[in-house]
Each structure stands twice: as C-alpha cells, then as structure tokens.
C-alpha positions in Angstrom: -64.1 -48.5 51.5 -66.2 -50.1 53.8 -65.5 -51.7 57.2 -61.9 -51.9 58.2 -60.1 -55.0 58.3 -57.3 -55.8 61.1 -55.4 -59.0 61.4 -53.8 -60.2 64.6 -50.3 -59.4 65.2 -48.3 -61.8 63.3 -44.9 -62.8 63.7 -42.2 -61.5 61.1 -39.7 -64.6 61.9 -40.0 -66.0 58.6 -39.7 -62.9 56.7 -36.5 -61.6 56.0 -35.9 -58.0 57.1 -35.3 -55.6 54.4 -33.6 -52.1 54.4 -33.4 -49.9 51.2 -31.7 -46.8 51.1 -33.6 -44.4 48.5 -30.8 -41.7 47.4 -33.4 -39.4 45.8 -31.8 -36.8 43.8 -28.3 -36.7 45.5 -24.6 -37.6 45.0 -21.9 -37.5 42.5 -19.3 -40.2 41.6 -16.9 -39.0 43.9 -19.5 -38.8 47.0 -21.2 -42.0 45.9 -17.9 -44.0 45.7 -16.9 -43.0 49.2 -20.3 -43.5 50.9 -20.3 -46.9 49.2 -16.9 -47.9 50.1 -18.1 -47.2 53.9 -21.2 -49.0 53.5 -19.7 -52.3 52.0 -16.9 -52.3 54.6 -19.6 -52.1 57.5 -21.7 -54.8 55.9 -19.5 -57.9 55.8 -20.2 -61.6 56.3 -23.5 -63.3 56.6 -26.9 -61.4 57.4 -30.4 -62.2 58.0 -31.4 -58.7 56.8 -31.4 -57.7 53.2 -30.0 -54.2 52.0 -30.7 -52.3 48.6 -29.4 -48.9 47.7 -31.4 -47.0 45.1 -29.1 -44.7 43.4 -30.3 -42.0 40.7 -30.6 -43.6 37.4 -27.2 -42.1 36.0 -25.2 -44.0 38.4 -26.9 -47.1 38.5 -23.7 -48.6 36.9 -21.5 -47.0 38.9 -23.0 -48.1 42.3 -23.1 -51.7 40.7 -19.4 -51.7 40.3 -19.0 -50.3 43.6 -21.2 -53.1 45.1 -20.0 -56.1 43.0 -19.0 -58.7 45.4 -20.9 -57.8 48.3 -24.4 -58.6 49.5 -25.7 -55.3 48.8 -28.3 -55.3 46.1 -29.3 -52.7 43.4 -32.4 -50.8 43.0 -33.8 -48.0 41.0 -36.3 -45.1 42.2 -38.5 -45.2 39.4 -39.7 -46.7 36.1 -41.9 -46.4 33.1 -45.0 -48.2 32.8 -44.5 -48.9 29.2 -41.8 -51.4 28.0 -40.7 -49.5 25.1 -41.7 -46.4 22.5 -41.6 -42.8 22.0 -41.5 -41.8 25.8 -38.4 -39.1 26.0 -36.5 -39.2 29.5 -38.5 -42.7 30.5 -36.7 -45.6 31.7 -38.1 -49.3 31.2 -38.1 -52.3 33.4 -35.9 -54.4 30.9 -33.6 -51.6 31.1 -33.2 -51.7 34.8 -33.0 -55.4 34.7 -29.9 -55.1 32.2 -28.4 -52.9 34.7 -28.3 -55.4 37.7 -31.3 -53.9 39.5 -33.3 -56.4 41.5 -35.9 -53.9 43.2 -37.6 -50.7 42.0 -39.3 -48.0 44.0 -43.0 -47.6 42.9 -45.5 -44.9 44.0 -43.2 -42.9 45.9 -45.1 -40.1 47.3 -42.9 -37.4 45.8 -43.7 -39.1 42.6 -47.5 -39.1 43.3 -47.1 -35.5 44.5 -44.7 -33.8 42.1 -45.2 -35.9 39.1 -49.1 -36.1 39.5 -48.9 -40.3 39.2 -52.1 -41.6 39.8 -53.2 -44.7 41.3 -53.7 -46.3 37.9 -50.2 -45.3 36.7 -48.6 -46.8 39.8 -50.5 -50.1 39.0 -49.4 -50.0 35.4 -45.6 -49.6 36.8 -46.0 -52.4 39.4 -46.8 -55.0 36.9 -44.2 -53.5 34.3 -41.6 -54.0 36.9 -42.9 -57.9 37.6 -42.9 -58.3 33.8 -39.0 -57.8 33.9 -38.4 -60.0 37.1 -37.9 -56.8 39.2 -39.3 -56.9 42.7 -41.7 -53.6 43.2 -41.6 -51.6 46.3 -44.9 -50.3 46.2 -45.1 -46.9 48.4 -48.6 -46.1 50.3 -49.3 -43.4 52.6 -51.3 -40.4 53.7 -51.1 -37.0 53.8 -51.2 -35.1 57.3 -54.7 -33.7 56.4 -56.1 -37.3 55.6 -54.4 -38.6 59.0 -56.1 -35.6 60.6 -59.6 -36.5 58.8 -59.4 -39.9 60.0 -58.9 -41.0 56.3 -55.7 -42.8 56.6 -57.0 -46.0 56.2 -59.1 -45.4 53.4 -56.6 -43.7 51.3 -53.6 -46.4 51.9 -56.6 -49.3 51.0 -57.4 -47.5 47.8 -53.5 -47.6 47.0 -53.6 -51.2 47.7 -56.6 -52.3 45.9 -55.6 -50.0 42.4 -52.8 -53.2 41.9 -55.2 -55.8 43.5 -58.3 -54.7 41.1 -56.0 -54.4 38.1 -54.0 -58.0 38.4 -55.3 -59.4 41.6 -53.5 -59.5 45.3 -51.4 -62.7 44.6 -48.8 -60.3 42.7 -47.8 -59.1 46.2 -46.1 -62.4 46.6 -43.3 -61.2 44.6 -43.4 -57.6 45.9 -42.6 -55.2 48.9 -45.1 -52.7 50.4 -43.6 -49.6 52.2 -46.0 -47.4 54.2 -44.5 -43.9 54.2 -46.8 -41.5 56.1 -46.4 -38.5 53.9 -46.3 -36.1 57.0 -43.2 -37.8 58.5 -41.2 -38.1 55.3 -38.1 -35.7 55.9 -40.1 -33.8 58.4 -38.2 -35.3 61.2 -41.7 -37.0 62.5 -42.1 -40.4 63.2 -45.2 -42.4 63.5 -45.9 -43.7 67.0 -45.4 -47.3 67.5 -49.2 -47.6 67.9 -49.7 -45.5 64.4 -47.4 -47.7 62.8 -48.8 -50.9 64.0 -52.1 -50.0 63.3 -51.5 -49.2 59.5 -49.1 -52.3 58.8 -51.6 -54.6 60.3 -54.3 -52.9 57.9 -52.1 -53.3 54.7 -51.2 -57.0 55.8 -55.4 -57.7 56.2 -55.7 -56.5 52.7 -53.4 -58.8 50.8 -55.7 -61.9 51.2 -53.8 -65.4 51.1 -50.4 -63.9 50.5 -50.5 -61.6 53.4 -48.1 -63.6 55.7 -45.3 -63.6 52.9 -45.3 -59.7 52.3 -42.5 -57.8 53.6 -43.8 -54.3 54.7 -41.5 -51.5 55.3 -41.8 -48.3 57.3 -40.6 -45.3 55.8 -41.3 -42.0 57.7 -37.9 -40.7 59.3 -36.5 -43.8 60.5 -33.2 -43.2 62.3 -30.6 -45.3 64.6 -32.5 -44.1 67.5 -35.8 -45.4 66.6 -35.1 -48.4 64.8 -34.9 -50.5 67.0 -38.4 -50.0 68.7 -40.1 -50.0 64.9 -38.6 -53.4 63.8 -39.5 -54.7 67.3 -43.1 -54.6 65.8 -44.0 -57.6 64.2 -45.9 -56.5 61.3 -42.8 -54.2 60.5 -40.2 -55.8 58.1 -37.6 -53.3 57.7 -37.4 -49.8 56.3 -37.3 -47.6 53.3 -34.9 -44.7 54.1 -34.7 -41.4 52.5 -31.9 -39.1 54.3 -30.5 -41.8 56.2 -29.3 -43.9 53.8 -26.9 -40.8 52.5 -24.9 -40.9 55.9 -22.9 -44.4 56.1 -22.8 -44.8 59.9 -26.4 -44.0 60.1 -27.2 -46.4 57.3 -25.2 -49.2 58.8 -26.6 -48.8 62.3 -30.3 -49.0 61.1 -29.2 -52.1 59.2 -27.9 -53.9 62.0 -30.9 -53.1 64.0 -33.0 -54.9 61.3 -30.3 -57.5 61.5 
C-alpha cells in the first residue's frame, strides 16, 4: 500500500461522541422491550453524546416504537447493495429509511467472514445507504494473523480505499468509521490504548480533507471499565458495542463515559 501516513493527534472537541449498540441476532419482543425501557429511562435530558441501537431487522418497528420520544436513534445491522429487485431475503436502504432508521452498519467483520462480503460489495452498500440518506457506519479491521504479520494498516487502508476508489473520500463527510480489530471482537481482548491510537490516527490520515469531521469509533470488547481510557484518546469518537449493548446498566455506563 506504500508508505503509511499518520496524522498528528487531533482534538475531538468538535466531533460529537457516538455510541452504537449492535444487538446482532439476539432478543425477542419481551426482552427487547425491557432492555429499551431501562435504556430510555437512564438516558433522559440533554446529552453531548449520540446513542444508537441496532436491533435485528424483524424488531426495527418495535424498537422505534419503544424509543420514540427519546433522543435515542435507530440503526440497522445490514442492507442490500441493490435498491430493489429479485433478491430474496434482502432489505433495501429505502426500506430501512421508511422504518425511521438513521444509521446502518456496513461491512461488519462477521458479514465479511461468515457471508463472504468483499470490499467491493461493502463499498456498494455504503453508497446505497447514502442514496437513501442513511448514515453508513463502515467497519474496518484486521485478523489476529494480519496483526501478527504487521499487515493491519495495509488491510485497513485497503478497506477504506475500496470506498474512496469507488466514489471518492468526500463521501465520508456523511459517514462514520468503526475500527473493530477482529481478534478483539467478542473475545474479551481489547487493543491497548497505543494500538487503538495508532490505527485511529491512521484511518483519519486516509480520509483527506474531510478527516477532521469524521467520527471514528472503536469496536473491540469495550466495557464500562475501559471506556474512559479509550474515549480519552483524541481520535476515538465513541464505540461500536456488541454484547455490552444487551446489558442496560453496562451500556448506559459506556454512554455516560462518552458523554
């Protein structure tokens, strides 16, 4: 990929912190209602941080009903790269927008690994989301082998450039990037502050003129116990949470750390 570029540390004072809860394939109507009631009750009033919940697709309408009237926003976990057509089982960006989604997760490592999504497919999904005025949350990250071989920045750079090469880096002005080291997702491992700082600064350096406005989240086993330390880093603008988002108390603690 050539020479690695790293920006000097920047201040995130002008970027609004963002915490996104990815429920993955978990929950049911009763447990979701109970979880959301506790989150809504614990997130009253004015906040600097933005909070988003991303339930499984069948529960998007139910979730929107439960968060309506609060400041919590709705997101989806995936979408099709196509606007319509004979794509059984797929959901389009326009459909998600009609269901009041504001955000959508793109290129999560589980979709890349388990469904074989390519960088090109992820780029097409990114653009499909923006066509429907959804904010894509682009996930990037490396495997343990790639980290051990010193390829992590090369891999992440290629994942970012797949979008930039398709439509230019200016599109990131209306997007979020989430760094999720695959070796840390769901394992209990967390990148050290130095590791996270290196990658977040690298990501920002790849985004050109819009770099200072783009929110970059960390997404590898964030917990209430390490959130303060991670959020103190100037290029980390919040978190993409998995398991922690299914525990109202833990989720709220992390949201308040971002706040």
